[in-house]
N, C-alpha and C positions, 0 to 999 in steps of 0.2 A: 463434550461438544457444546460450544456456545449457542445460545438461542439466536434467532434471526436478528432481533433487536441488538443484542450484544455484538453480533458480527457487523451490523451496519455502523454502530458507534466505533468499533475497532477500525473499520475501513476508513472512516472519516479521520480518525486520529492518525492513522498511518499516512494518509494523504497530506494532512497538515504537517506532520513531522518531515516527510519527504520534501514538501514545498519549502519548509524552513531551512533544511540542510542545503537544498538546491540554491536558495537565496544567498546563503552564507558562503557556500563552496561551489561556485558554478562549474568547476572542473569535474565535480562528482556527479553532475546531472546525468550523464550517459549511463554510468553504472547504476545509479538509482532508478533510472527509467527502466532499465532491464530488470532490476529487482522488482519494481512495481508491476511490470508486465507478468513476471513469474507469479507474484503474489496474487494478482487478479485472476490469473489462470487457475491457480490452486483453489481459490475461493469459489470460482465458478464450478470447478470439478467437484468440490466437496458439497456444493448445494444440491447436486443431482443425486 
């Protein structure tokens, strides 16, 4: 299980990657937004 600091760094990294992909492939944004929402939900669930 990653520490809280590792999880924060990973979250920022994922956000940057999603933003970069969204910039290059605008048509992928809706799918990536859904994936990001699921990811955020999982992270929130795992923190509890």
